C-alpha positions in Angstrom: 1.4 11.5 -1.5 -1.6 13.0 0.4 -5.7 13.0 0.1 -8.3 16.2 1.0 -10.9 15.0 3.1 -13.6 17.2 5.3 -11.2 20.0 4.7 -7.8 18.4 6.4 -4.7 16.9 4.8 -4.2 13.3 5.4 -0.7 11.5 4.5 -0.5 8.0 3.2 1.5 5.9 6.2 0.7 2.8 4.4 1.2 1.7 0.7 -0.6 -1.2 0.4 -2.8 -3.4 -2.2 -5.1 -6.6 -2.5 -5.0 -9.0 -5.2 -8.4 -9.8 -6.2 -7.2 -13.0 -8.3 -4.9 -14.5 -5.2 -6.4 -12.5 -2.1 -2.7 -11.4 -1.5 -2.1 -8.3 0.5 0.9 -6.9 -0.6 2.7 -4.1 1.1 5.8 -1.8 -0.4 7.4 0.2 2.9 9.2 2.4 1.0 10.7 3.6 -2.5 12.6 0.6 -4.2 10.8 -1.9 -2.4 8.7 -3.7 -5.5 6.0 -6.2 -4.6 4.3 -8.6 -6.4 1.4 -11.1 -5.6 1.8 -14.7 -5.6 -0.3 -14.8 -9.1 2.1 -12.0 -10.4 -1.0 -10.1 -11.9 -0.7 -7.0 -9.7 2.8 -4.9 -8.1 3.4 -1.9 -5.9 6.6 0.0 -5.4 6.1 2.8 -2.9 2.2 3.3 -4.0 2.8 2.8 -7.8 0.4 0.0 -8.6 0.9 -2.0 -11.9 -2.1 -4.6 -12.8 -5.6 -4.0 -12.9 -7.3 -6.2 -11.1 -6.8 -4.8 -7.0 -8.5 -3.3 -4.1 -6.5 -0.4 -2.7 -6.1 -0.8 0.8 -3.6 2.1 1.7 -4.3 3.7 5.2 -4.0 7.5 5.4 -3.4 9.5 8.9 -3.5 13.4 9.9 -2.0 14.8 13.1 -4.0 17.6 14.5 -2.7 19.4 18.0 -0.4 16.1 18.5 -3.2 13.4 17.8 -3.4 11.3 15.2 -6.6 11.3 13.3 -7.2 8.4 10.7 -9.2 8.7 7.4 -12.1 5.9 7.2 -11.8 3.6 4.4 -13.4 3.8 1.3 -16.5 2.5 0.5 
């Protein structure tokens, strides 16, 4: 998955969400790595999210001329 920002293509390097009910941050490290928060209200599996009460904590990165450029967090 990628996102266009400032004309550059950024790739998702961390698939994570924060549950707003129990304040757990859960991260899926790859395909078929299904994780659920401790209260059971949200789940994540390689970027696919199940549930509605969450905040996206994913991290995006681009590689330009051998350097890593990180996408600033969403407001």
